A tleap script that builds the chain and sets N, CA, C and O, in Angstrom:
source leaprc.protein.ff14SB
mol = sequence {
  NMET ILE ASP SER ILE CYS GLY SER THR GLU
  GLU LYS TYR HIE MET MET GLU LYS ILE VAL
  CYS ASP VAL LYS ASN SER GLU CYS MET LEU
  ARG ARG CYS ASN ASN CYS SER GLY ASN GLN
  ASN LEU ARG ASN HIE ILE ASN SER TYR LEU
  THR PRO VAL PRO MET ILE VAL LYS PHE GLN
  GLN TRP GLU SER THR ASP ARG ASN MET LEU
  ILE GLU LYS GLU LEU SER VAL GLU TYR PHE
  VAL ASP ASN LEU ILE GLU LYS ILE GLU ALA
  LEU THR THR HIE HIE PHE ILE SER LYS GLN
  GLN SER CLYS
}
set mol.1.N position { 4.916 -3.502 1.998 }
set mol.1.CA position { 4.978 -2.652 3.156 }
set mol.1.C position { 3.643 -2.657 3.904 }
set mol.1.O position { 3.605 -2.713 5.133 }
set mol.2.N position { 2.562 -2.597 3.148 }
set mol.2.CA position { 1.243 -2.591 3.779 }
set mol.2.C position { 0.996 -3.913 4.492 }
set mol.2.O position { 0.470 -3.938 5.604 }
set mol.3.N position { 1.377 -5.010 3.846 }
set mol.3.CA position { 1.172 -6.320 4.456 }
set mol.3.C position { 1.905 -6.466 5.779 }
set mol.3.O position { 1.453 -7.205 6.654 }
set mol.4.N position { 3.017 -5.782 5.941 }
set mol.4.CA position { 3.791 -5.917 7.175 }
set mol.4.C position { 3.102 -5.281 8.378 }
set mol.4.O position { 3.400 -5.632 9.519 }
set mol.5.N position { 2.174 -4.339 8.129 }
set mol.5.CA position { 1.512 -3.696 9.268 }
set mol.5.C position { 0.068 -4.130 9.456 }
set mol.5.O position { -0.459 -4.033 10.565 }
set mol.6.N position { -0.592 -4.611 8.391 }
set mol.6.CA position { -2.007 -4.969 8.572 }
set mol.6.C position { -2.392 -6.307 7.962 }
set mol.6.O position { -3.353 -6.922 8.425 }
set mol.7.N position { -1.688 -6.781 6.950 }
set mol.7.CA position { -1.987 -8.082 6.367 }
set mol.7.C position { -3.180 -8.125 5.429 }
set mol.7.O position { -3.574 -9.208 4.998 }
set mol.8.N position { -3.767 -6.984 5.099 }
set mol.8.CA position { -4.938 -6.944 4.226 }
set mol.8.C position { -4.542 -6.483 2.826 }
set mol.8.O position { -3.896 -5.446 2.668 }
set mol.9.N position { -4.927 -7.251 1.820 }
set mol.9.CA position { -4.615 -6.859 0.449 }
set mol.9.C position { -5.475 -5.696 -0.022 }
set mol.9.O position { -5.086 -4.972 -0.938 }
set mol.10.N position { -6.634 -5.508 0.590 }
set mol.10.CA position { -7.535 -4.421 0.211 }
set mol.10.C position { -7.184 -3.102 0.901 }
set mol.10.O position { -7.748 -2.063 0.557 }
set mol.11.N position { -6.283 -3.126 1.848 }
set mol.11.CA position { -5.962 -1.932 2.629 }
set mol.11.C position { -5.391 -0.810 1.763 }
set mol.11.O position { -5.556 0.363 2.098 }
set mol.12.N position { -4.728 -1.142 0.664 }
set mol.12.CA position { -4.165 -0.087 -0.190 }
set mol.12.C position { -5.257 0.843 -0.717 }
set mol.12.O position { -5.019 2.038 -0.891 }
set mol.13.N position { -6.451 0.305 -0.972 }
set mol.13.CA position { -7.554 1.138 -1.445 }
set mol.13.C position { -8.061 2.064 -0.337 }
set mol.13.O position { -8.407 3.218 -0.594 }
set mol.14.N position { -8.102 1.556 0.882 }
set mol.14.CA position { -8.500 2.394 2.018 }
set mol.14.C position { -7.486 3.514 2.239 }
set mol.14.O position { -7.850 4.640 2.580 }
set mol.15.N position { -6.223 3.192 2.040 }
set mol.15.CA position { -5.173 4.205 2.213 }
set mol.15.C position { -5.261 5.273 1.131 }
set mol.15.O position { -5.029 6.451 1.404 }
set mol.16.N position { -5.594 4.874 -0.094 }
set mol.16.CA position { -5.759 5.863 -1.161 }
set mol.16.C position { -6.921 6.797 -0.837 }
set mol.16.O position { -6.844 7.995 -1.110 }
set mol.17.N position { -7.982 6.268 -0.266 }
set mol.17.CA position { -9.142 7.090 0.093 }
set mol.17.C position { -8.813 8.109 1.184 }
set mol.17.O position { -9.487 9.133 1.300 }
set mol.18.N position { -7.785 7.834 1.977 }
set mol.18.CA position { -7.411 8.740 3.069 }
set mol.18.C position { -6.721 10.012 2.580 }
set mol.18.O position { -6.665 10.995 3.320 }
set mol.19.N position { -6.193 10.021 1.349 }
set mol.19.CA position { -5.469 11.211 0.877 }
set mol.19.C position { -6.231 12.018 -0.166 }
set mol.19.O position { -5.757 13.062 -0.614 }
set mol.20.N position { -7.411 11.537 -0.552 }
set mol.20.CA position { -8.220 12.291 -1.518 }
set mol.20.C position { -9.616 12.526 -0.943 }
set mol.20.O position { -10.071 11.780 -0.075 }
set mol.21.N position { -10.285 13.556 -1.426 }
set mol.21.CA position { -11.655 13.798 -0.948 }
set mol.21.C position { -12.676 13.027 -1.781 }
set mol.21.O position { -13.794 12.802 -1.316 }
set mol.22.N position { -12.319 12.614 -3.006 }
set mol.22.CA position { -13.247 11.863 -3.850 }
set mol.22.C position { -12.448 10.991 -4.818 }
set mol.22.O position { -11.733 11.509 -5.676 }
set mol.23.N position { -12.568 9.672 -4.682 }
set mol.23.CA position { -11.796 8.755 -5.526 }
set mol.23.C position { -12.266 8.746 -6.978 }
set mol.23.O position { -11.585 8.195 -7.842 }
set mol.24.N position { -13.421 9.349 -7.257 }
set mol.24.CA position { -13.921 9.404 -8.630 }
set mol.24.C position { -13.599 10.723 -9.320 }
set mol.24.O position { -13.900 10.903 -10.500 }
set mol.25.N position { -12.990 11.637 -8.587 }
set mol.25.CA position { -12.655 12.951 -9.120 }
set mol.25.C position { -11.226 12.940 -9.653 }
set mol.25.O position { -10.294 12.632 -8.911 }
set mol.26.N position { -11.046 13.271 -10.916 }
set mol.26.CA position { -9.705 13.237 -11.518 }
set mol.26.C position { -8.748 14.222 -10.859 }
set mol.26.O position { -7.564 13.925 -10.700 }
set mol.27.N position { -9.251 15.389 -10.476 }
set mol.27.CA position { -8.392 16.386 -9.806 }
set mol.27.C position { -7.807 15.806 -8.518 }
set mol.27.O position { -6.620 15.967 -8.232 }
set mol.28.N position { -8.643 15.142 -7.762 }
set mol.28.CA position { -8.182 14.543 -6.500 }
set mol.28.C position { -7.164 13.433 -6.758 }
set mol.28.O position { -6.081 13.407 -6.173 }
set mol.29.N position { -7.534 12.539 -7.631 }
set mol.29.CA position { -6.687 11.370 -7.870 }
set mol.29.C position { -5.353 11.725 -8.515 }
set mol.29.O position { -4.375 10.993 -8.363 }
set mol.30.N position { -5.310 12.835 -9.228 }
set mol.30.CA position { -4.046 13.280 -9.832 }
set mol.30.C position { -3.314 14.267 -8.931 }
set mol.30.O position { -2.333 14.887 -9.341 }
set mol.31.N position { -3.808 14.410 -7.682 }
set mol.31.CA position { -3.178 15.226 -6.640 }
set mol.31.C position { -3.138 16.710 -7.000 }
set mol.31.O position { -2.170 17.407 -6.696 }
set mol.32.N position { -4.215 17.189 -7.661 }
set mol.32.CA position { -4.308 18.597 -8.049 }
set mol.32.C position { -5.448 19.323 -7.348 }
set mol.32.O position { -5.684 20.500 -7.620 }
set mol.33.N position { -6.143 18.659 -6.470 }
set mol.33.CA position { -7.303 19.232 -5.792 }
set mol.33.C position { -6.852 20.025 -4.571 }
set mol.33.O position { -6.083 19.528 -3.749 }
set mol.34.N position { -7.330 21.248 -4.460 }
set mol.34.CA position { -6.987 22.088 -3.307 }
set mol.34.C position { -7.799 21.741 -2.069 }
set mol.34.O position { -7.455 22.171 -0.968 }
set mol.35.N position { -8.876 20.967 -2.228 }
set mol.35.CA position { -9.736 20.618 -1.100 }
set mol.35.C position { -9.307 19.341 -0.382 }
set mol.35.O position { -9.773 19.069 0.724 }
set mol.36.N position { -8.424 18.554 -0.997 }
set mol.36.CA position { -7.970 17.314 -0.366 }
set mol.36.C position { -7.171 17.646 0.892 }
set mol.36.O position { -6.490 18.668 0.974 }
set mol.37.N position { -7.277 16.760 1.853 }
set mol.37.CA position { -6.698 17.021 3.174 }
set mol.37.C position { -5.190 16.823 3.243 }
set mol.37.O position { -4.592 17.088 4.286 }
set mol.38.N position { -4.566 16.373 2.181 }
set mol.38.CA position { -3.137 16.097 2.253 }
set mol.38.C position { -2.919 14.711 2.834 }
set mol.38.O position { -3.800 13.854 2.768 }
set mol.39.N position { -1.751 14.499 3.399 }
set mol.39.CA position { -1.452 13.147 3.850 }
set mol.39.C position { -1.578 12.941 5.357 }
set mol.39.O position { -1.228 11.866 5.844 }
set mol.40.N position { -2.061 13.920 6.110 }
set mol.40.CA position { -2.150 13.765 7.566 }
set mol.40.C position { -3.140 12.677 7.968 }
set mol.40.O position { -2.876 11.937 8.916 }
set mol.41.N position { -4.271 12.557 7.275 }
set mol.41.CA position { -5.221 11.478 7.573 }
set mol.41.C position { -4.592 10.114 7.328 }
set mol.41.O position { -4.792 9.178 8.102 }
set mol.42.N position { -3.829 10.014 6.243 }
set mol.42.CA position { -3.147 8.758 5.948 }
set mol.42.C position { -2.085 8.473 7.001 }
set mol.42.O position { -1.950 7.337 7.454 }
set mol.43.N position { -1.337 9.485 7.390 }
set mol.43.CA position { -0.296 9.321 8.426 }
set mol.43.C position { -0.931 8.805 9.730 }
set mol.43.O position { -0.400 7.891 10.359 }
set mol.44.N position { -2.056 9.388 10.127 }
set mol.44.CA position { -2.750 8.944 11.336 }
set mol.44.C position { -3.237 7.501 11.204 }
set mol.44.O position { -3.161 6.717 12.150 }
set mol.45.N position { -3.738 7.169 10.016 }
set mol.45.CA position { -4.239 5.816 9.763 }
set mol.45.C position { -3.108 4.793 9.860 }
set mol.45.O position { -3.268 3.747 10.490 }
set mol.46.N position { -1.982 5.086 9.246 }
set mol.46.CA position { -0.834 4.174 9.306 }
set mol.46.C position { -0.351 4.037 10.747 }
set mol.46.O position { -0.065 2.935 11.216 }
set mol.47.N position { -0.264 5.161 11.437 }
set mol.47.CA position { 0.206 5.116 12.826 }
set mol.47.C position { -0.730 4.321 13.729 }
set mol.47.O position { -0.296 3.783 14.747 }
set mol.48.N position { -2.014 4.240 13.367 }
set mol.48.CA position { -2.944 3.446 14.173 }
set mol.48.C position { -2.590 1.957 14.136 }
set mol.48.O position { -2.891 1.222 15.077 }
set mol.49.N position { -1.955 1.517 13.058 }
set mol.49.CA position { -1.496 0.129 12.962 }
set mol.49.C position { -0.211 -0.091 13.764 }
set mol.49.O position { 0.116 -1.224 14.118 }
set mol.50.N position { 0.498 0.964 14.041 }
set mol.50.CA position { 1.796 0.870 14.705 }
set mol.50.C position { 1.702 1.253 16.178 }
set mol.50.O position { 2.554 1.980 16.690 }
set mol.51.N position { 0.671 0.766 16.854 }
set mol.51.CA position { 0.504 1.050 18.280 }
set mol.51.C position { 0.594 -0.269 19.035 }
set mol.51.O position { -0.155 -1.191 18.711 }
set mol.52.N position { 1.447 -0.402 20.000 }
set mol.52.CA position { 2.417 0.588 20.471 }
set mol.52.C position { 3.495 0.828 19.416 }
set mol.52.O position { 3.778 -0.035 18.585 }
set mol.53.N position { 4.075 1.996 19.467 }
set mol.53.CA position { 5.037 2.410 18.440 }
set mol.53.C position { 6.327 1.606 18.570 }
set mol.53.O position { 7.022 1.694 19.582 }
set mol.54.N position { 6.645 0.814 17.533 }
set mol.54.CA position { 7.916 0.085 17.558 }
set mol.54.C position { 9.071 1.009 17.176 }
set mol.54.O position { 8.856 2.068 16.586 }
set mol.55.N position { 10.268 0.614 17.505 }
set mol.55.CA position { 11.448 1.390 17.110 }
set mol.55.C position { 11.763 1.158 15.637 }
set mol.55.O position { 12.163 2.075 14.920 }
set mol.56.N position { 11.576 -0.088 15.202 }
set mol.56.CA position { 11.948 -0.508 13.849 }
set mol.56.C position { 10.788 -1.306 13.255 }
set mol.56.O position { 10.121 -2.066 13.958 }
set mol.57.N position { 10.556 -1.124 11.962 }
set mol.57.CA position { 9.559 -1.920 11.250 }
set mol.57.C position { 10.303 -2.824 10.288 }
set mol.57.O position { 11.111 -2.354 9.488 }
set mol.58.N position { 10.036 -4.122 10.362 }
set mol.58.CA position { 10.658 -5.103 9.458 }
set mol.58.C position { 9.631 -5.488 8.404 }
set mol.58.O position { 8.465 -5.727 8.716 }
set mol.59.N position { 10.076 -5.545 7.159 }
set mol.59.CA position { 9.180 -5.914 6.068 }
set mol.59.C position { 9.994 -6.459 4.913 }
set mol.59.O position { 11.217 -6.322 4.885 }
set mol.60.N position { 9.316 -7.075 3.965 }
set mol.60.CA position { 9.971 -7.575 2.761 }
set mol.60.C position { 9.497 -6.754 1.576 }
set mol.60.O position { 8.330 -6.374 1.487 }
set mol.61.N position { 10.426 -6.488 0.669 }
set mol.61.CA position { 10.106 -5.660 -0.492 }
set mol.61.C position { 10.815 -6.222 -1.719 }
set mol.61.O position { 11.970 -6.641 -1.655 }
set mol.62.N position { 10.093 -6.219 -2.836 }
set mol.62.CA position { 10.690 -6.652 -4.090 }
set mol.62.C position { 11.617 -5.567 -4.600 }
set mol.62.O position { 11.257 -4.390 -4.625 }
set mol.63.N position { 12.798 -5.961 -5.002 }
set mol.63.CA position { 13.767 -5.055 -5.599 }
set mol.63.C position { 14.179 -5.662 -6.930 }
set mol.63.O position { 14.347 -6.876 -7.045 }
set mol.64.N position { 14.337 -4.822 -7.921 }
set mol.64.CA position { 14.808 -5.357 -9.192 }
set mol.64.C position { 15.988 -4.534 -9.682 }
set mol.64.O position { 15.935 -3.308 -9.776 }
set mol.65.N position { 17.025 -5.242 -9.981 }
set mol.65.CA position { 18.199 -4.650 -10.626 }
set mol.65.C position { 18.380 -5.451 -11.900 }
set mol.65.O position { 17.731 -5.163 -12.906 }
set mol.66.N position { 19.243 -6.444 -11.875 }
set mol.66.CA position { 19.362 -7.345 -13.018 }
set mol.66.C position { 18.323 -8.450 -12.956 }
set mol.66.O position { 17.953 -9.038 -13.972 }
set mol.67.N position { 17.857 -8.721 -11.732 }
set mol.67.CA position { 16.813 -9.731 -11.530 }
set mol.67.C position { 15.986 -9.308 -10.328 }
set mol.67.O position { 16.399 -8.451 -9.547 }
set mol.68.N position { 14.834 -9.905 -10.189 }
set mol.68.CA position { 13.966 -9.562 -9.065 }
set mol.68.C position { 14.343 -10.378 -7.838 }
set mol.68.O position { 14.570 -11.586 -7.912 }
set mol.69.N position { 14.403 -9.681 -6.702 }
set mol.69.CA position { 14.721 -10.364 -5.461 }
set mol.69.C position { 13.833 -9.792 -4.352 }
set mol.69.O position { 13.527 -8.599 -4.326 }
set mol.70.N position { 13.435 -10.668 -3.450 }
set mol.70.CA position { 12.670 -10.244 -2.288 }
set mol.70.C position { 13.668 -9.991 -1.160 }
set mol.70.O position { 14.341 -10.909 -0.692 }
set mol.71.N position { 13.750 -8.732 -0.732 }
set mol.71.CA position { 14.743 -8.316 0.247 }
set mol.71.C position { 14.040 -7.998 1.566 }
set mol.71.O position { 12.993 -7.351 1.575 }
set mol.72.N position { 14.612 -8.451 2.670 }
set mol.72.CA position { 14.087 -8.073 3.979 }
set mol.72.C position { 14.723 -6.751 4.380 }
set mol.72.O position { 15.940 -6.584 4.300 }
set mol.73.N position { 13.883 -5.811 4.813 }
set mol.73.CA position { 14.362 -4.483 5.183 }
set mol.73.C position { 13.923 -4.151 6.597 }
set mol.73.O position { 12.946 -4.694 7.112 }
set mol.74.N position { 14.661 -3.260 7.201 }
set mol.74.CA position { 14.317 -2.711 8.504 }
set mol.74.C position { 14.458 -1.199 8.416 }
set mol.74.O position { 15.503 -0.685 8.017 }
set mol.75.N position { 13.399 -0.493 8.791 }
set mol.75.CA position { 13.417 0.966 8.764 }
set mol.75.C position { 12.898 1.504 10.090 }
set mol.75.O position { 12.105 0.857 10.774 }
set mol.76.N position { 13.358 2.687 10.434 }
set mol.76.CA position { 12.783 3.352 11.602 }
set mol.76.C position { 11.324 3.664 11.289 }
set mol.76.O position { 10.946 3.781 10.124 }
set mol.77.N position { 10.521 3.796 12.314 }
set mol.77.CA position { 9.087 4.036 12.130 }
set mol.77.C position { 8.850 5.298 11.306 }
set mol.77.O position { 8.021 5.292 10.397 }
set mol.78.N position { 9.560 6.368 11.609 }
set mol.78.CA position { 9.344 7.633 10.901 }
set mol.78.C position { 9.638 7.485 9.407 }
set mol.78.O position { 8.861 7.933 8.564 }
set mol.79.N position { 10.768 6.853 9.093 }
set mol.79.CA position { 11.134 6.687 7.689 }
set mol.79.C position { 10.166 5.731 6.989 }
set mol.79.O position { 9.800 5.950 5.834 }
set mol.80.N position { 9.754 4.668 7.690 }
set mol.80.CA position { 8.800 3.717 7.119 }
set mol.80.C position { 7.492 4.419 6.748 }
set mol.80.O position { 6.983 4.239 5.642 }
set mol.81.N position { 6.948 5.217 7.671 }
set mol.81.CA position { 5.681 5.912 7.430 }
set mol.81.C position { 5.835 6.899 6.275 }
set mol.81.O position { 4.978 6.947 5.392 }
set mol.82.N position { 6.901 7.678 6.268 }
set mol.82.CA position { 7.124 8.633 5.171 }
set mol.82.C position { 7.243 7.922 3.829 }
set mol.82.O position { 6.674 8.365 2.831 }
set mol.83.N position { 7.985 6.819 3.811 }
set mol.83.CA position { 8.185 6.059 2.580 }
set mol.83.C position { 6.874 5.463 2.095 }
set mol.83.O position { 6.590 5.490 0.897 }
set mol.84.N position { 6.069 4.925 3.010 }
set mol.84.CA position { 4.780 4.341 2.630 }
set mol.84.C position { 3.828 5.409 2.098 }
set mol.84.O position { 3.096 5.161 1.140 }
set mol.85.N position { 3.830 6.583 2.703 }
set mol.85.CA position { 2.983 7.680 2.218 }
set mol.85.C position { 3.369 8.069 0.794 }
set mol.85.O position { 2.494 8.274 -0.047 }
set mol.86.N position { 4.656 8.172 0.515 }
set mol.86.CA position { 5.113 8.488 -0.853 }
set mol.86.C position { 4.623 7.441 -1.833 }
set mol.86.O position { 4.169 7.778 -2.926 }
set mol.87.N position { 4.709 6.180 -1.455 }
set mol.87.CA position { 4.288 5.098 -2.349 }
set mol.87.C position { 2.772 5.108 -2.570 }
set mol.87.O position { 2.310 4.846 -3.680 }
set mol.88.N position { 2.004 5.404 -1.535 }
set mol.88.CA position { 0.545 5.468 -1.674 }
set mol.88.C position { 0.152 6.651 -2.554 }
set mol.88.O position { -0.770 6.532 -3.361 }
set mol.89.N position { 0.825 7.778 -2.416 }
set mol.89.CA position { 0.538 8.936 -3.273 }
set mol.89.C position { 0.808 8.593 -4.735 }
set mol.89.O position { 0.004 8.932 -5.604 }
set mol.90.N position { 1.920 7.931 -5.017 }
set mol.90.CA position { 2.237 7.526 -6.395 }
set mol.90.C position { 1.240 6.486 -6.892 }
set mol.90.O position { 0.826 6.525 -8.051 }
set mol.91.N position { 0.851 5.552 -6.018 }
set mol.91.CA position { -0.103 4.519 -6.393 }
set mol.91.C position { -1.464 5.112 -6.726 }
set mol.91.O position { -2.148 4.628 -7.629 }
set mol.92.N position { -1.858 6.145 -6.012 }
set mol.92.CA position { -3.157 6.787 -6.246 }
set mol.92.C position { -3.235 7.333 -7.661 }
set mol.92.O position { -4.211 7.095 -8.372 }
set mol.93.N position { -2.220 8.054 -8.065 }
set mol.93.CA position { -2.182 8.599 -9.424 }
set mol.93.C position { -2.129 7.477 -10.455 }
set mol.93.O position { -2.868 7.496 -11.440 }
set mol.94.N position { -1.257 6.505 -10.228 }
set mol.94.CA position { -1.108 5.379 -11.160 }
set mol.94.C position { -2.423 4.606 -11.287 }
set mol.94.O position { -2.828 4.242 -12.391 }
set mol.95.N position { -3.083 4.358 -10.163 }
set mol.95.CA position { -4.342 3.611 -10.161 }
set mol.95.C position { -5.399 4.326 -11.000 }
set mol.95.O position { -6.089 3.699 -11.803 }
set mol.96.N position { -5.523 5.640 -10.810 }
set mol.96.CA position { -6.525 6.401 -11.558 }
set mol.96.C position { -6.215 6.380 -13.055 }
set mol.96.O position { -7.110 6.151 -13.867 }
set mol.97.N position { -4.973 6.615 -13.421 }
set mol.97.CA position { -4.587 6.632 -14.843 }
set mol.97.C position { -4.828 5.272 -15.480 }
set mol.97.O position { -5.351 5.196 -16.592 }
set mol.98.N position { -4.455 4.202 -14.796 }
set mol.98.CA position { -4.653 2.872 -15.375 }
set mol.98.C position { -6.138 2.557 -15.551 }
set mol.98.O position { -6.523 1.928 -16.537 }
set mol.99.N position { -6.975 2.986 -14.605 }
set mol.99.CA position { -8.424 2.782 -14.751 }
set mol.99.C position { -8.982 3.556 -15.930 }
set mol.99.O position { -9.825 3.044 -16.667 }
set mol.100.N position { -8.517 4.793 -16.116 }
set mol.100.CA position { -8.986 5.620 -17.236 }
set mol.100.C position { -8.536 5.035 -18.572 }
set mol.100.O position { -9.295 5.038 -19.540 }
set mol.101.N position { -7.312 4.538 -18.623 }
set mol.101.CA position { -6.816 3.954 -19.863 }
set mol.101.C position { -7.538 2.666 -20.216 }
set mol.101.O position { -7.726 2.364 -21.395 }
set mol.102.N position { -7.942 1.907 -19.214 }
set mol.102.CA position { -8.627 0.643 -19.498 }
set mol.102.C position { -10.052 0.874 -20.016 }
set mol.102.O position { -10.632 -0.002 -20.657 }
set mol.103.N position { -10.613 2.063 -19.735 }
set mol.103.CA position { -11.949 2.392 -20.255 }
set mol.103.C position { -11.833 2.630 -21.735 }
set mol.103.O position { -12.831 2.924 -22.393 }
savepdb mol mol.pdb
quit
């Protein structure tokens, strides 16, 4: 999803930084910090890639049922942004936990 709007593999880290106040703070990364700004900064950041605003965003996504397949999807801009924000929030927690476990 990120590649469809910006093409940068490192952009996911920038997006994670947009929803937390400190990437080294466990409270922030586990989404328990009361000082974090929420997802509005991330929403604004994603929308900056979608200017001018398209009606539909086309992207490819891996889906796995019995086997893995790369599926082409089309979503409205609003649903795409909401879906990407949910995935970045989940990735933030997963990223922090995996880093802690690897230590």
